[in-house]
N, C-alpha and C positions, 0 to 999 in steps of 0.2 A: 410581224413575218410578210416579205415581200412576194412577189409573183414567182413563181415554179420559175419561168423562164430566165427570171433575172438574177433567183439566185444561182441558179445555176450555170449560166455566162460568170458571173463574178467568181464562182471557185474555178471556171475553166479556166478563168483568164489570172486567177494568183498562181496555179500549176503552170503554167504556160511560162511567167512570168520568173519561175523558180527554175527554169529550164536554161541549161550553159548557154544557149545562144544569144537569147533575150535578158538573161540575168547581168552578163557583161556590160551590157548597155548601162543598166542603172547601178552597178556596182563600183562602176568607175567614179560615181558621185558620191557615193555612201562615205562618210565616216567611221565606219565600223568593219570589223571581219567578221564573216560566218554568219550564221543567225537565220532568220524568215526575213521576210520582206521587208524592206528598208524605206516607210513609206516618204520619208521625207525626199530621198534620193529619186525615186519613181516620180513626185510631183516635180523635181528639178529637169527631169527628161523630157514630158509632157509641156512643162513652162518653154523648154528651147523651142519644142517644137511648134507652139502657138507663136512664139515671137520669128520663128524662120516663115509660119503661115500669115503673119503681117497683123497680129490678132492683139498682141502684146507690144506696148515699144521694147526694143532692144537694152535701152536706157533704164528702164524698171528695173532695179536691185532685187528687188524683193518678190520679181513676177512669180515664182515657183509658190508662194503662201497661197498665192489665186490656186492652186492645184490641190492645195494639203484635204480640203474638204471632201471633195470628189475622189480624191486617193482613197482617204480611211472610208468612206461610205463604199467603196467598192470592194475593198478588202473585209467589211464587215458583212459582205452581202446584204447590203440595205437598199442601196439605189444606183443605179447604171442606166444612162441613157442613151440613145442612139450615137447621138454626136459625142458624147466621151468615148465610147466605143471606137469610133471611127478614129478620134486622135489618139488612142492606144496604139490602134495598128499602124499609124501613120509614123508615130513618135519612136515605137519597138521594131519597125520596119517586117511586122509580123509576117510571115511566109502565107504564099495562097490558099496551100491546104488547110492551117490553123485557123485563116480567117473565115474559109467557107467554113467551119466545124462551131468558129465564136457566132458567125451569123444565122446560121442554124438553128442554133441552141436560141440566140436572143429571140430570134422569130416565134419560137415556141414548139421548133420542131426538133425538141430535143429527146426525144423520145424515138427519134429515128436511129439513133448511135445509142440509146438507154440514159439512165441514170448515172453519171458521172460526177467524181469527184467532189461529194459532199462533205466528205472527211477532212473536219479541217486539224489536227495534229493523227496522223498514223500510229497506233500505237505498234512498240518494239513487239515482234509476232513470238509465239512460244518457239513454233518452228519454223524454218523458212517455207515458204510459198513455195512450192513448183507443180502447180497444175493449174488449170483452167478448169473451169464447172460447163458442161454440156447443156446441161438440165438438171433441175432439182424442184421437188416437190415435198412442202412440210405440211402435216397434218398435226394442230394443235386439240386436244382434249383439256376441254376446262370443266371440270365435275361442279357437286354442289358448293352454294355459297361461292364459286367466282374461284375455286381453288385450283390448282393447273393438277391434271392428270398424267399425261403423257404429251410427248413431242415424237413422230414417227415422220422420218425422211428418208426419200428416193432420191438418190442423186448419180449422174454419169459425169466421169472425170476424163480429162485426158492432161499426158502428161507431157509437160514444157522441156523436161530434160531425160538423161537417161537416169535410172537408179531411183526412181518416184516410189518410196516402200511404203509410204505411209500417206493417210491425211489426219490434218486435224479440226477436230469437230468443238466449235465454241460454243457453249451452254450454257443457260444462268446457274448461280449459284446454288438455288434450291433445290439441282438433279441430284437425286440420290442414287441411281445406278443409270449406266450406259449399255445397252446390249445390241450386239451387231449382228443381224440376222442372213446377212446375205455380203460376200464381197470381202472378208476380213475377221479381224480379232481384237477384242478390246486392249490397247496400250496403257500407258502410261499416262495420269492425269496431269495437266501444268494449270499453274496461275501465271496470268500475264498482264499487263497493261498496268492501268488501275483499277486492282482487283478483278478482273476477266477472269474465266474458267475455262478451259477446257479439256478434252480427252482424245488422245493420239490413237485413230484407226488403223493397226496394220493390214497393210493390202495383205492378199494370200499369195501373191507373187509381186516382185517390183517391176515397174513398166519402165519400160524404152522411150523416147523421146516420141509422140503424138500416138503411143499407145492409149486405149482407153479402156474403162474398167465400170461396172457398176455396183452402186452401196447401197443397203436397205441396213438404218440404226435406227435404234428408238431410245428417248430417255424417258424415264419414271421422276416424280416428283416426290419429294418427301412428306408424309402426308399432314405436317405439321405447316406445311407452305403458307404464306399470306396470298391472298386474292389475287389473279393478277388483273390488270386494265391493260394491256398491251403487249406485243410481243415484236423484237425487232429480230433483223438478221443482216450481217454486215459480209460485203464485198470487197475484198483488197485487191485479189486479181479481177480477171474478166468474168462474169458468171452471164451466163445466159440462158432464157426460159426457165425463170423462179416464179413459181406461183404458190402463195401461203393463204391455207385456210386455216380456221378457228371453228369448233363446234363445242357447242355448250349444251349441257346436263340440262340446266333450269337459267334462270333471270337472265333470259335472253338480251342482247342489249337494246337500247332505244334508240341511240346513237353510235354511228361506227365511222371510223375516218381512215384512210391509209394515209403513211404519212413517209418523208423522208427526216433522218436525223444528222448532226454532227459530228456525233459519238457515238458507240454503241451501249455503252453503260448507263448513262446518264443525259440531263439535257433536255429541252422540250422540242420538239420537230422545227427544222426550218421552212418547211412546207406540208400542207396537208388537204384534202380533199375527201369531201363526203362518200360514203359508201352504202348499200344495202346490206343488211342482216336477213338472210331467206332463210326458211326452213331452221331454223335454228343453229344457221352457220355464216362467217363471214367469210369473204374470198379475196382476192387482190391476183392479178398475174404482173408479173413485172419483164418485157422482152429481154433486157440485158440489164446488168449493173456492173459499176466498176468503182473502186475505191470511196464506196456508198454503205449508208448505212438506211434502209428500209422496213416497214411491217405496217403493223394496223396497230389503233387503239380502239377503246371502246368505253361507252357509258351507261349503266344500267338503270 
């Protein structure tokens, strides 16, 4: 598990390289059409820049092989040095605004723009997302033996287009019932991605672009649910002012961490940091999220 700033910078760089203006530079050297990042083609772009910089002889036919390992480790979010980041910036003629974001994230200032682009493969959503979250507060209650009891969510939304009539609440498969306490009513249920579950909440009235609304809804869990040791929240569009709390009836955690994951439903954290458990609860605030999965995990 790498340092958070390295993981986040690698994720951001991968996202930029998928963008048309930067993708064109490596796609010309790719032997395949479509798909994700072509690591060999990217290595060729970097090697060409090193030849132009006078670091590698232009007569060296296998120059791109020198760059294959740094590219592979960057794509896997394992390692990225400042020197290699600078090479990417020169080789792909990265715009000044994107440079500033990369260097800010690399320097550890990523929280000034939030946690972004940690999701490796974005699932096909059950319903297209046409909102942004202004604020959201989640409260999990964990009962006897670590079994989940309920998850209460209070959320403020802003529409990014006209006619936004619903919000899709992604939740665990163990949820038995969803109740909307304010702002709408329960709509259809969905299964999407690789076994992910969601309930659509129909708003009291459709929103016009830039209009806001507030929701409160609560999920209750099946009595026979297995004990929880973590909770996760995904943000595909921009979400701001996100706070997550987990309250325990007994079996208070001995250790707890806030975490970042690449996927909502599985996988180990790509970053985690210790947090305290006080008064039978753990809590974490995130200033902003986008295309990221975050949450908390614990051990009793």
